[in-house]
C-alpha angles and dihedrals in degrees: 000000000000128000100204127187121190132181126186136185140165109252116184108309096337139066116246117205131185120191136173141166102062107068131049094001094172092065116093089241133006128176130172110206120195128191112181100321096328111108129185127183117211120195124190126194128168136185114251091218133039119238112259114265094009111148101181137060109256103209117160124187122191126186118190129188111204113205092218087067088075096032093257136132115226117254124235133062100294097045092218132111106265133178117351117282121230090259091053092049094048092048092050088054090045090059096039097053100062097038100046097072092049098068113102109270111258095028106131103163115127114263126192123194117186122185118189124188106226100172134013121192092191088239107072115051110235094219093079091043090051092052091052092046092050092050092050093047091051091047094055097038098079093238112140095261120152095209163066106189129181133194140201141178123241130201128190118216129162091351093305130110115236123207115225100344115205126269089253091052091055097038113115093344093191089071093049109073092179092068116061102173144046105182127169118193129183126187150142127250090278109027147034110242105177141015129186123174151167111203141174106227098303119175121248090252092053092049094048090048090053092051093050091045089053093049090052092049095053095056096090089048091055088050090050091054091048089052090052091049092051089060103032112021120125123231111287113262110255101249129148118187109245116258107226097156092122092050090048092053090051090049091047093050092048100047118009095107092044089053092050091049091050093050089050089068110096099197110085100218092048092045092050090051092048092048090051090050090048091053091049089050090052092051091048090057095051129089123250089254092052092048090055093050108115089218094063093100091050092049092052092047090050090054091050090050094049093049095048097040096048092052092050099046102033102032099026086228123138130204095261095038097255127140115256093257099037123117119217119252112286131209118184124189132175134195091031094148121058104213104034122098092237135353141174138181112210117188124183112174107301094344118092135173127190103203125190128190124202125190117213140169133253089279088067096057114119115244110215119200104206132169091251092050143288121297138167129240123203095187120068127175122186124188123200125192110187120191093245090067089076096032095256139128110233149142117297115203143117117331114286131211091278093055092047092048096047091045092052092049091054089045091055092048095052105035092069091071099043119120119251115272089241090058097041109022097191134116107235122207118186120189120192114201108192104215097171130017135192104140136334103021089159090062089047086055090054093051094043092044091054091050093044095051092048088050087054090055097254106155098228115189089233139341116270127215131182135202133187118225127199137196137208111194119184126207091251090059096255111136146173127209114211126206120216098004126214123231093260091048088054095048096045099034132086102239140033107199118177120188126180130177150116130272087275102051153313121309099176137014127184123177132178118183123195100189138040119247102066100146127201087250091059091048091048091051091048092050093050092047090047091053091054090049092048093051090051092051092048088053091053091047091052089066089068097038095069090077096040132090107069114135110241116246087222094057119094117254113227127200123184129208132181120223130182110271090235088063096055093089091053093052093048096041129195108328090351092295097138097046091047089054090050091051093046094046097045102031090225130121113247123197124179129184134199092266092060095253110144123196117200114193134185137128085234116078092202091058091053092050092048092051091044092052092048092051092043090053090056100046103031124084119232114251122234113244094021123123118233134185110235145164128243107243102172137010121208133173094265098043147305133292112226126194100218110152120038105295092341116119128191138185123252102198115222089248091058098052100079139357090254138063115274126199091211134354089241087069088081106008137062132182113274093026116137114231140169116241136183120220105235095181140263130300126230091277094050094257116151117247115205133181134197105177097081094049124084101236092207100051102021090231125129111259123243121235091262093052091049090054090048091051091049091054 
């Protein structure tokens, strides 16, 4: 009934298995990939005809984590997987980016790739397994895909690269000083196609070494997929790329000079208007038949690409007139908003980010429900890209994949320099509002985020800057690396290479390559040029940092204290009664964890002190010989009971009230009266012994010998 094909290999410390032919047989391609005991099923389907008039490639990649894979029930009211999590969105992008450039040019049939996590062993991250499964499913489906690709994760520990480190090794890397890198690389047999990383100030040489190490390690996986395809691939789909050479020549003749004139304009808005006019002029010169050709859009885009690329490579001239390694003019400002905890406006050419930092307490931490378990994050970065930032009218809704991806890239770049939670016990939320965009708004978010947090008083280890690099690679091997690319240079170039870091090293690297042939030499050149650009941007940012760093009066102050774990129950009280009383009495927020670390937060220093004193009185032990201020709670024949330390009461014997004989304690004391007492010690049964007669009841100070004699008289 089933025609199963299965391929297995040893990969690092785990066994990698690819199998097809048993499940989801009506899909064009289905592969279940298993690494260790983590299994992901990838299903590929594609339309056999393109929609009429469609001028783009409609590829959709979905990645789904099913909670049953880890033996869990989803949280929430409905107990069902709902909208994609951030991890699912990021992994879908991770798979999409390296496979998209490998479809045959001109193929515009709809393609759907669905990856479903079936089993998770909590050791091997399913994102890499999903990428391999998707590549294998595409390779055997018959779709015109010029793969396969494979991917792997690389760690860097004790100066050594680690293949596919475990989930625990990569979990909350900021708290794991042993691991300095979380790098994902995808590529074909011959070329690297995609890089995504979180790093801890690695040098350019260390990062390049990690990329090359990863490309070497994926080679046997590519061979395994090819072996699977040799036994199980379907007949290739009959597709011939459309020949629109005649149409292109007509477009070129009608508008090449107008395109060149438009791209000679350095101001974006004027250039966009001129390009639009050039395209209208081209269309006006074409025949009705040519205007109806579905390849017209591709022909015009090809002309744009040729014009831009030839100027860059041959004439070393960019759209806005800059040199290849020149960064656009930068203006950095801090404290631009009056009531926020920290704010910055970072402008680089026609790209601008308004970035705001907010400091919160432990209650504001984000709880993340992941397959490998729940955890809390005290650093959040949200990126917003409204339509007005590019002068357009568009849909405004919840964040899309682009917003999530760009926000995560900026998050990775900045979190490497955050202070330890024990040193700075705040939840930090950074929001980047892109107010203008013409290339590399994610890197503007990095720069603005660094400035904004320092404006809020966050003690970053070092400022972080980011720069986007581009590449134009000609068929003859001639190339140009571009620093701080514009939007058009990104769209029409061959590489988008974003590098962020401090003066000491790289904290994040993201690379998307659209063509094969990116050599290690080109990557080395790009990294070196990016470092020079980063240093220049850090220098420009430093001009604004001299006035930054004051802690906002509107931000909560947080003080931490450590108590013995056996005292936690006393601080919380039955049903939380005690801690609620502390909050109500002091007006401060109080958060306590299982390790006995208490965070007290309030914009008012007096509230913090009051809460601190209340907690201290519960957990601390009274010291023998010390004087305390207390209140008489009960009077008996033989003395008075005084509440002197939190809820601790002690007995002042009638002989210890005054330096004279009293008939009854009520002769000088009454309930509710405030008195100063000295702790004499504890009796054999642990009862507290207090005394008043040697303490000056007006000042609270212990009386000298002379004053004692005066009091006795």
